N, C-alpha and C positions, 0 to 999 in steps of 0.2 A: 675250645682251642682256637685262639685268634692266630691266623696264619696257618691254618690246618692243612693246607695243600702244599706248603712250601717244603724245602729240602729237610729242614729240621722238624717242621710240624707233622709231616707224615710219620716220621719215626716216633715222635712223642705220642701221637694218637695210637699207634700200634702198641707201644709199650704200656700205655694206660689200659688198653683193652686186654692185653695178655694177663694182667693181674685179675681180671674178672670183677673188680670192685666198682668199675665205672661204666656208664654209658657215655659215649663220646660224641660231641658235635664239633665238626670241623667248620670253621667260619673262613670264607675266602671270597675274594672279589670275583673270581672267574670259575667256570665249570672246569674241574680237574679231577684226576683220580685221587681217592682218599684211601686210607687204611681200611682193610676189610672189616666191616662191622661198625664203622663210624658213619654218622649222618652228616651230609654236606648241607650247609646253609650258605647261600650266596648273599653277601652284603658288602658293599664298598664302604667300609668304615672310615676311609680316608677322605672320600668325597662327600659322604652324607654326615652332616653335623647335627643330626636330630638325636639328642641324647635320650629321648623317650624310647626310640627304637633300640638304642644300645642297651638301655635298662631292661627292656623286654627280652632282649637276646640273652642277657646273662642272668636274668631272674631265675631263682630256683637252682642255680649251680652250686655245687660244693667247692669246686676248684675251677679257676680260670687261668689258663696258661697264655701268656702273650709272647708269641714268637714272630709278630709282624715286624717287617723292616724294609727299608728301601734298598739296602745293599750298596756295595761300593760303586755301582754304576748309576745310582740315583743322583738327581740334582740336589743342591742344597735345600731347596724348598721341599722336595719330596722327603729328604731325610728329616727335616724339622717336623713335617706333618706326621710321618710314621713313627719317629723315635721320641717325640716330645708331645705334640698336640694330642695324638691318639692316647698316649699314656695318661695325660691329664683328664681326658674325657672318660677313660675307662675307670679311673679312680673315683670320679664323681658318680659313676653309675653302679659301682659295687657296694653292697652293704658290708659292714665291717666283719661279718662272719664268714665271708667267702674268701677262701685262700687264693691269693694272686701269686703265681710264679712268673716272674718277669725275666726274660732272657736279655742279659746285658752282654758286654763285649770287653775283652782284654784291652781293646784300643782306648778304653776310657782312662787307662793309666797313663797313656803317652809313653815317653821314653823310660825304659828300664835299663839300668846300668849292666854292662856285660858281666856275666857270671853271677848276677843277683837273681833271686826268685821273689817276685812281688807278692807280698801277702796283702790282705784286705785293708791294711793300714797304709799301704804305699801311697805316696802323693799322687793325686789325680791331675795330670796336666796334659790332656790330649792335644795332639798337634794337628789333627785332621778334623774336618767338619763332621765326618762320620763319628769319630770318637767323641766330639763335643756334644753332638745331639744325643748320642746314646747315654752319655754321662748325665745330661739334663733329665732324661727319662728315669734313670736310676735314682737320681736325687729326689725326684718327685715321689717315687715309691717309698723311699726311706723316710721322707718327711711325713707322708700320710701314715705310715706305720708308727712313727714316733708320736704322732698326735692321736693315735687310736682310731683313725679313719679307715685303715686298711689292714688286713691280715696279709701283708705282702712280704715276699722274699725275692732277692735278685740273684740269679746265677750268672756269674761273669765268665763267659766262655772264651777259650783260646781259639786257635785256628782249627776249624772243623774239617775233617776228612772222612772218608768212608762212602758207602754206596748212597748215591743221590745227593752227596754234599754239594754246596753251591758251585755253580759253574763260573761265577764271577770271583775266582780265586786263582792263585798261582797254579794249584794242582788242576783245577778245572780248565784253565788256559792251556796247560801242557797236554792234557787229554785231547782237547780240541785240535791242537796242532798235530798230534800223532794221527788222529783220524783223517785229517785233511791232507796230510803229506802224500804227494804222488809216489807211487811205488818206485823204489830204487834210488830215490834222492836222499842225501844226507839231512840230518836234523841239526839246524843251527840254533843254538840257544845262547842268549845273553842273560845271565842270572846274577841277581844281586847277592852278595855274600852274606845274606841275612841268616840268623839263627832263630828258630821259632819253636814254640810249644804246640805240637799238633795233638788233637784229641779226636777219637772216633765219634761220629755223629750219633751212633747207637749208644755209646757210653753217656753222652750228653742226655739222651732221652731217658736213660735209667736214672740219672741224677734228678731229672724233673719229676719222675714218679716218686722218688724218695722225698723230694722237697714238698710234694703235694700234701703230705700228712705230718712231716717232722715238725717239732716245736722250734721253728726258725724264723718267726715273725721279726721283721726289722733287720735281718742280716743280709749282707752281701757275701756270697760264697763263690770262691774261684773254682772253676771246673776246667781242668786241663790234665795233661799227663804229669806235669811237674818235671819234665825232662825236655831236652831240646835236640833238634836235628837241624843241620845247616841245609839251606835250600838246594845247593848242588847235589848233596847226598840223597835228598828226597827225590830229586829229579831222576837220578840214576836208578833208584829203587822202583819208581813208577815205570821207567823205560824197560827195566828188566821184567816187571809184571806184565807189560804189554807185549813182551817177546820181540821187541825191537832190538836189532844188533847194536850193542854199545859202540862198536868200531865205526858205526856210521853217524855217531853223535859228535858234533863239534861244539864244545862248550867253552865259553869265555866269561870272565867276570865283568859285570856291568860296573860302570863308574859309580862311586858313592857320592851323592850330592853333598855340597858344602866343602868344608876345609879338607885339605889332603890328609890331615891326621885324624879325621873323624872316624869313629868306630862304626861298623855296620850295625844294622838294627838287631836287637836282641830281645826276645820275648820268652819269658818263663815265669810261671806263677807257682806260688806255694799253695799246696792243696791240703794242708793239714786240717784246715777248718772243715772242708768237705768230708774228710774221714771222720772227724770228731762229731760233727753235727748230723751228718747224713749216713754215716757208715758206708760212704761211697769211695771208690777208687776206680781207675780205668781198668778194663779187662782185656782190651784188644791191643796187640802190638801194631806198630806202624806198618810193617810189611803186609800184614793181613788187611789192614784198612785200605792201603793203596791198591792191593790186588782186587779187593771187593769193589772199590770205586771204579777201577778200570773196567771190570767185568760188567758192572751195572750200566756204565755209560756205553759200552760196546753193544750190550743187548738193546739199549734204547735206539742206538744208531741203526741196528739191523731191523728193528721193528718199524722204524719210520722211513727207512731207505728203500 
């Protein structure tokens, strides 16, 4: 499990261990908590370009899951290193019989027209460096699978939420604001009128477990709810889960960049391929995901404060 101590990696490790079919090794750059029962191996795969060490690390594996990433706060060089260069090195190190489950991103699509749901044939025109580098990694996996060099599949994930979900996100930012807000002060929020497809991080982990053995070599598979919620509504649901008085919230719409007539960002994916090939669909409602994310973040604040 590459990126095994990250937000998604810990849930994937736990999900793999629950089935009882795998022994799990979590590979990470730094010492960090791992799922109970997983073995931690520290290796900085981004800094160390020794492919022999990487080959030894993955040798004997049945499944390799790649959830390594630079995140939205990374620099362009860090994104290229994590999303493209590491994928290329990993593909050179894996024998064709090892299943590779690579975590992609909905941002690889770029703009999705309002009210559409992007299926896996949707044009790929990412507008951000994050999306472009993630797309390059996905294409490398697909090329290797088409040439018979890799038993690879890509799960293209929408906006992840739930316990331990990335802090470098809209929901993570809002949780941080709520924890830092002095008692008695109002909460001022300027929110983009975006509409997004949110999926629970634990449902993503379940999709990974299914993809580990399903006959899906060479496929890109969308993983999301297939439904959308606008950002202000999600903010209100999280604030309610936090027990913060809604009357103390002052919410206003952020200006949308570009032309005055431009639509706000819309993100929704078609998940029929995930149902057909993996027998997967989401199981957790957004309200439960937000409540669990708030409670997990609050528990962490209490334990470190």
